[in-house]
Each structure stands twice: as structure tokens, then as C-alpha cells.
C-alpha positions in Angstrom: 1.2 2.6 -7.6 4.0 4.3 -6.2 3.3 6.9 -3.4 5.7 8.7 -0.6 4.8 10.2 2.7 6.0 12.8 4.6 6.6 11.8 8.8 3.3 13.2 9.6 2.1 10.4 7.3 0.5 13.2 5.0 0.9 11.5 1.1 3.2 13.9 -1.1 3.2 11.8 -4.1 1.1 9.0 -5.6 2.1 7.9 -8.9 -0.6 8.8 -12.2 -1.5 4.9 -12.0 -3.6 6.2 -8.8 -5.8 8.2 -10.9 -6.4 5.9 -13.5 -7.2 3.1 -10.9 -9.5 5.5 -8.2 -10.7 7.9 -11.0 -9.2 10.7 -7.8 -6.5 13.4 -9.1 -3.7 13.3 -7.7 -3.7 16.4 -6.3 -6.7 15.2 -4.4 -5.0 11.9 -3.2 -2.5 14.1 -1.1 -2.1 14.9 2.7 -5.4 12.2 3.9 -7.0 12.7 0.8 -7.0 9.5 -0.6 -8.9 8.1 2.8 -11.6 9.2 0.7 -11.4 6.2 -1.8 -11.5 3.7 1.0 -14.6 1.4 1.2 -16.4 2.7 4.6 -16.5 -1.0 6.2 -12.5 -0.3 6.2 -12.1 3.3 7.0 -12.1 2.5 10.5 -9.5 -0.3 10.5 -7.4 1.4 8.0 -7.4 4.8 9.9 -6.5 3.1 12.9 -3.7 0.7 11.8 -2.3 3.8 9.7 -1.7 5.6 13.1 -0.1 2.7 15.0 2.4 1.5 11.5 3.1 5.6 11.4 3.6 6.0 15.5 5.8 2.6 15.2 7.8 3.7 12.3 7.5 0.4 11.3 7.2 -1.2 7.8 3.6 -2.2 7.3 0.9 -4.6 4.8 -2.4 -3.1 4.8 -5.2 -5.0 3.1 -8.6 -2.4 2.1 -10.6 -2.4 -0.6 -10.1 1.0 -2.6 -13.5 2.4 -4.8 -12.8 2.4 -8.5 -13.9 5.2 -11.1 -17.0 2.9 -11.4 -18.1 3.5 -7.9 -17.2 -0.3 -7.6 -14.6 -1.5 -5.0 -11.5 -3.6 -5.2 -9.3 -5.1 -3.2 -5.9 -3.8 -2.8 -2.5 -4.5 -0.7 -0.7 -1.3 0.5 2.3 -1.3 1.5 5.3 0.4 2.7 8.8 1.2 4.2 10.5 4.0 6.5 12.5 6.3 5.5 15.3 7.7 8.0 17.5 10.1 7.4 19.7 13.4 8.9 20.3 14.3 11.3 20.4 11.5 13.6 18.4 9.0 11.4 15.2 10.6 11.8 12.1 9.4 10.6 11.0 10.9 7.3 8.2 9.0 6.2 7.5 6.1 4.1 8.0 5.0 0.5 5.2 2.7 -0.6 3.1 0.8 -3.3 -0.5 -0.1 -3.7 -1.4 -3.4 -5.7 -4.8 -4.7 -6.4 -5.2 -7.7 -5.6 -6.5 -11.1 -7.5 -9.3 -12.6 -5.6 -8.4 -16.5 -5.6 -12.1 -17.3 -3.7 -10.4 -19.8 -1.7 -10.4 -17.1 1.4 -12.9 -14.5 2.7 -11.1 -11.1 2.0 -11.2 -8.6 5.2 -9.1 -5.5 6.0 -6.5 -5.9 8.3 -2.6 -4.8 8.6 0.2 -6.6 9.5 3.0 -4.2 11.0 7.1 -4.7 10.8 6.5 -6.7 7.1 5.9 -5.6 3.9 6.6 -8.1 1.1 4.8 -6.7 -2.0 2.3 -9.2 -3.9 3.1 -9.6 -7.6 2.2 -7.1 -9.8 -1.0 -7.6 -11.7 -0.5 -6.7 -15.3 -2.1 -3.5 -15.5 -1.0 -0.3 -16.9 3.2 -0.3 -16.2 4.8 2.7 -14.1 4.7 6.3 -16.1 8.7 6.9 -15.1 11.7 5.0 -15.2 12.2 6.4 -11.4 9.0 4.7 -10.6 10.2 1.2 -12.4 13.0 1.6 -10.0 11.1 1.9 -7.0 9.4 -1.2 -7.9 12.0 -3.3 -7.9 13.6 -2.6 -4.5 10.1 -2.5 -2.9 9.8 -6.3 -4.5 13.9 -6.8 -3.5 13.1 -5.4 0.2 10.8 -8.4 0.4 12.8 -11.0 -1.2 15.9 -9.6 1.3 13.5 -10.5 4.2 12.3 -13.9 2.9 15.7 -15.0 1.8 17.5 -13.9 5.6 20.3 -11.7 3.6 19.5 -8.7 5.7 23.2 -8.0 5.8 21.6 -6.0 2.3 18.9 -4.3 4.2 20.8 -0.8 5.0 22.1 -0.5 1.3 18.4 -1.1 -0.1 16.8 1.0 2.4 19.5 3.8 1.3 18.4 3.1 -2.3 14.9 3.7 -0.8 15.4 6.8 0.6 17.0 8.5 -2.4 14.4 7.1 -4.8 11.7 8.6 -2.4 13.1 12.3 -2.0 13.8 12.1 -5.9 9.9 11.2 -6.8 9.2 13.9 -3.7 11.3 16.2 -5.1 9.3 16.1 -8.5 5.9 16.9 -7.3 5.3 18.9 -4.4 7.7 21.8 -3.7 8.4 21.6 0.2 7.3 24.2 2.7 9.9 26.0 4.5 10.9 23.3 7.7 9.1 20.4 6.3 11.3 17.5 5.7 10.6 15.4 2.6 12.4 12.4 1.1 
């Protein structure tokens, strides 16, 4: 599931898989509406962590539980990379993904976050992305994690530019910007 945020952290786009996965309409998930799907025991951890990630304008990974349409909770990994653009490399927000985690049973799962690193987990065989652009974003986010692991950091500027353009295209297709807003 792909998402885009603006510089203040408010969500501007969630892919249609969000609604299937959580039962929450995309229009209800925007801004911080998606917080209503976070497990109560994970809520404070998530909010504090996301505030820190936003203040540092850092890429991140966050593990927590989200409520499904049947009311049960499932573990997910939410991760994102920051987007920067003109003027002066201004922080524009995040482009990220949410992936359901498979419980291996070998470790107790707890909510926690990691700054300065996002490597998406392997995708579960669920609903495929709705659009070609969302599929491209999935691959770009995976490539971002692989480049970090392979120490091919010379490729990161080009990859981040591609993520920035993809985020702009996703945001343009969903929510019209308000005057003065900077969107992807």
C-alpha cells in the first residue's frame, strides 16, 4: 500500500489497497485520519516516533498493528523516504509504503521505529497495486532499500529524484492542493 504525505506530515494519498486492508475509506485516511486504525497499545509509540521522523526529515521504518475491517489487528511495517525539492532542497513530505508482516512466531512483536533506514520487507501476495504508477513506486522503494544494503550510494540521488516525481504524480491524481501548499 502506497502513501504520500505533505511537509507537515498529513497524508495526501493512500492507494486503494488501504481501504481493502483496513476498511477505512481513503478520504477518511487523509491528513491524520489513518491514526484511527492504529492499535491503542501502539498509538503513543507511533505518534511520538512519527513526530521525531518528521522533525528530522529522515527516512524511517515503523512497526505497529493496524485494525482490519473485521476488527482484528495485524502487524505491518510502515516505511518512507523523504522528498526534497525546489526551492533550496525544501522538505516536501514522504513517499512510503505499508506492508503486512508475516508472524514468524520466533520473536515477540512490539511496536517500534527506526530512523535513517527504510528497507521494505518482501511483499505479501495480496492485492496487486491498482495502477502502473503504484507498481513503479513499490519497485522504487524496494530498490532504495537494496541500494543501501549494497553500498551503491552513488545511485541514491537519481533514485530519490524518481521517487520525488512519482510522489508528485500520485499526489496530483488525488487531492487538489490548497493555495500555498507544497505537494509532491
